[in-house]
Backbone as numpy.savetxt, mean C-alpha at the origin, in Angstrom:
# Nx Ny Nz CAx CAy CAz Cx Cy Cz
-41.03 -16.60 15.62 -40.60 -15.39 14.97 -39.20 -15.03 15.46
-38.33 -14.67 14.55 -36.95 -14.35 14.93 -36.77 -12.85 15.01
-35.82 -12.45 15.83 -35.54 -11.02 16.00 -34.71 -10.53 14.82
-34.91 -9.27 14.49 -34.14 -8.66 13.39 -32.68 -8.54 13.82
-31.76 -8.73 12.89 -30.34 -8.61 13.26 -30.02 -7.19 13.70
-29.05 -7.09 14.60 -28.65 -5.78 15.12 -27.97 -4.99 14.00
-28.18 -3.68 13.98 -27.52 -2.86 12.95 -26.01 -2.88 13.16
-25.23 -2.71 12.10 -23.77 -2.72 12.24 -23.31 -1.57 13.12
-22.22 -1.81 13.81 -21.67 -0.78 14.69 -21.13 0.37 13.86
-21.27 1.60 14.34 -20.74 2.74 13.59 -19.22 2.69 13.55
-18.65 3.27 12.51 -17.19 3.32 12.39 -16.62 4.17 13.51
-15.46 3.77 14.03 -14.88 4.56 15.12 -14.48 5.95 14.62
-14.61 6.91 15.51 -14.25 8.29 15.15 -12.75 8.39 14.96
-12.33 9.18 14.00 -10.90 9.38 13.76 -10.34 10.29 14.84
-9.22 9.91 15.37 -8.58 10.72 16.40 -7.49 11.56 15.76
-6.97 12.49 16.53 -5.91 13.34 16.01 -4.66 12.51 15.73
-4.50 11.38 16.40 -3.36 10.50 16.16 -3.43 9.92 14.74
-4.64 9.58 14.27 -4.81 9.05 12.92 -4.44 10.08 11.86
-4.62 11.35 12.17 -4.39 12.40 11.20 -3.03 13.07 11.36
-2.24 12.61 12.32 -0.94 13.22 12.58 0.01 12.95 11.42
0.90 13.88 11.12 1.86 13.65 10.04 2.80 12.50 10.40
3.23 11.79 9.37 4.12 10.65 9.56 5.48 11.03 9.00
6.53 10.73 9.77 7.88 11.02 9.31 8.22 10.12 8.13
9.03 10.63 7.23 9.42 9.89 6.04 10.11 8.58 6.41
10.91 8.59 7.45 11.61 7.37 7.88 10.60 6.32 8.34
9.59 6.73 9.08 8.57 5.79 9.54 7.78 5.22 8.37
7.46 6.07 7.40 6.73 5.62 6.23 7.54 4.60 5.44
8.81 4.88 5.21 9.67 3.95 4.49 9.83 2.64 5.25
9.93 2.71 6.56 10.05 1.49 7.36 8.81 0.61 7.21
7.63 1.21 7.22 6.40 0.45 7.04 6.31 -0.15 5.64
6.66 0.65 4.63 6.58 0.16 3.26 7.58 -0.95 2.99
8.79 -0.80 3.48 9.81 -1.83 3.25 9.52 -3.08 4.06
8.87 -2.94 5.19 8.54 -4.10 6.01 7.55 -5.01 5.32
6.62 -4.46 4.57 5.60 -5.27 3.92 5.80 -5.33 2.41
6.44 -4.33 1.84 6.62 -4.26 0.39 5.51 -3.44 -0.22
5.79 -2.88 -1.38 4.81 -2.05 -2.06 5.03 -2.15 -3.57
3.96 -2.09 -4.31 4.02 -2.09 -5.77 3.38 -0.79 -6.26
4.10 -0.09 -7.14 3.60 1.16 -7.71 3.59 1.00 -9.23
2.49 1.35 -9.85 2.40 1.30 -11.31 1.63 2.51 -11.79
2.10 3.10 -12.88 1.39 4.26 -13.40 1.93 4.69 -14.74
1.15 5.47 -15.44 1.52 6.01 -16.74 1.27 7.51 -16.73
2.20 8.26 -17.33 2.04 9.70 -17.49 2.29 10.02 -18.96
1.37 10.76 -19.57 1.52 11.16 -20.96 1.36 12.67 -21.04
2.35 13.32 -21.63 2.29 14.77 -21.86 2.03 14.96 -23.35
0.92 15.64 -23.65 0.58 15.85 -25.06 0.25 17.31 -25.30
0.44 17.70 -26.55 0.15 19.07 -26.97 -0.63 19.00 -28.26
-1.81 19.57 -28.27 -2.69 19.57 -29.45 -2.96 18.16 -29.94
-3.15 17.24 -28.99 -3.49 15.87 -29.35 -2.32 15.02 -29.79
-1.10 15.55 -29.71 0.10 14.80 -30.10 0.86 14.45 -28.84
1.09 13.15 -28.62 1.84 12.72 -27.44 3.30 13.11 -27.60
3.80 13.92 -26.67 5.19 14.36 -26.71 6.07 13.50 -25.81
5.58 13.17 -24.64 6.35 12.39 -23.67 5.43 11.35 -23.07
5.92 10.12 -22.98 5.17 9.06 -22.31 6.10 8.37 -21.33
5.66 8.31 -20.08 6.46 7.68 -19.02 5.62 6.57 -18.42
6.20 5.37 -18.38 5.54 4.23 -17.74 6.38 3.81 -16.54
5.72 3.68 -15.42 6.41 3.35 -14.19 5.84 2.07 -13.61
6.70 1.10 -13.39 6.35 -0.14 -12.72 7.44 -0.38 -11.70
7.10 -0.27 -10.42 8.09 -0.27 -9.37 7.69 -1.25 -8.28
8.62 -2.07 -7.85 8.42 -3.00 -6.74 9.46 -2.68 -5.70
9.02 -2.38 -4.49 9.94 -2.06 -3.41 9.70 -3.05 -2.28
10.76 -3.71 -1.87 10.67 -4.66 -0.77 12.05 -4.77 -0.13
12.09 -5.10 1.13 13.38 -5.24 1.78 13.86 -6.68 1.69
15.16 -6.86 1.72 15.74 -8.19 1.68 15.34 -8.96 2.94
15.27 -8.29 4.05 14.91 -8.93 5.31 13.50 -9.53 5.23
12.55 -8.80 4.66 11.18 -9.30 4.54 11.12 -10.49 3.59
11.89 -10.44 2.50 11.90 -11.56 1.55 12.51 -12.80 2.17
13.57 -12.63 2.93 14.22 -13.79 3.58 13.27 -14.43 4.59
12.55 -13.62 5.34 11.60 -14.15 6.32 10.48 -14.90 5.60
10.01 -14.38 4.49 8.95 -15.05 3.71 9.44 -16.39 3.17
10.66 -16.45 2.69 11.21 -17.71 2.18 11.37 -18.72 3.29
11.77 -18.27 4.46 11.93 -19.19 5.60 10.58 -19.75 6.01
9.54 -18.91 6.02 8.20 -19.40 6.37 7.70 -20.39 5.33
7.96 -20.12 4.06 7.52 -21.02 3.00 8.28 -22.34 3.08
9.55 -22.30 3.42 10.35 -23.52 3.54 9.95 -24.36 4.74
9.49 -23.71 5.80 9.10 -24.44 7.02 7.79 -25.17 6.81
6.98 -24.75 5.86 5.70 -25.36 5.61 5.77 -26.61 4.78
6.94 -26.95 4.27 7.09 -28.14 3.41 7.04 -29.41 4.19
């Protein structure tokens, strides 16, 4: 007879550090370091008639991150 598997460990409690506000510069540094893709649509309508439609497709990445990725890809050849 085998023993039942142990239950999964509970998720760690969130600390005040996890909930602390992040400076805009730090946020941009993290996003540019890895890159980010944003996509969305906004439609403003009145009485069922679309008045304004905005489509957003945005890719943000730093040149430094792209150059490092290309160098890693080239080294693997």
